[in-house]
Structures are given as C-alpha cells and as structure tokens.
N, C-alpha and C positions, 0 to 999 in steps of 0.2 A: 911407386905409391903414396900418397898422401896421407896425412896423420888422420884423417877423416875417413879415410877405406878402412885402415887398419883397424879402429874402435868399429867400426861397422862388422866387418868380419870376426872382431872377438867378442861384439853382443848376440850373432847368430850361434856362435858354437857353442858361448855361454848358454844360451836357451835351449838348443837342441840338446845340451848334454843333463841342464836341468828337468826336461821334459822326460829323456829318457829314465833318469833316477827317479823323478815322481811314477813311471810307468811300474820300475822294478820294485819301489816298495811299497807300491798298492799291492802289486801282485803276492808279497811275501809278507803281508801284514797278518799275523795270527788271529784265526778264529773269522776268516772273511769267507763266505759264502759257503761253497758245496766241499772247499777244504779241510772246515772243522770236522766234517762225517768222518767217522772210521774209515777206512778203505777195507773193503771185504765183509764189513756190516751190512746183510739185507734182511728184511727191510730195514730202513735207518733206523738208526736210535730215535726212540721216542715215539714210534709209529709201530701198533701192534699190529701182527697179520689178522687178517678177518676173513682168511679162507675162502676170499675171491678168485672164480677161475673163470676167465672170460670167454672159454668155448666149450664149458660144460654144458651148456643147455637148459641153466636152472631159471 
C-alpha cells in the first residue's frame, strides 16, 4: 500500500467516526424534542385537558 492509500483510509475512518459522534451527541442532547417531556404525563405538561371526546357525538 502506498502512503496515499493509507491516508485515504484514515480520512474515511475519521469521517465515519466523527459522523457517528455527532449523531450520538445530538441524540443525547438535553432538552431536545420529545425527550424533554416527562414520561407518563398525559396530557403533555403545558396543555390542559379540554374534555374533548372524539366519539361522543357532540
């Protein structure tokens, strides 16, 4: 293998690792999207129950 090939392989592995790191960091970022909502709370906090019953015929 030439040094050019080794450098190319290293750059590809580095780019793939960096991409996975960004994906992992974005997924575990505090306060992102629906993960900020407390599990098991219904209706979601900040919204009040409006007594809407979709099949009640009202």
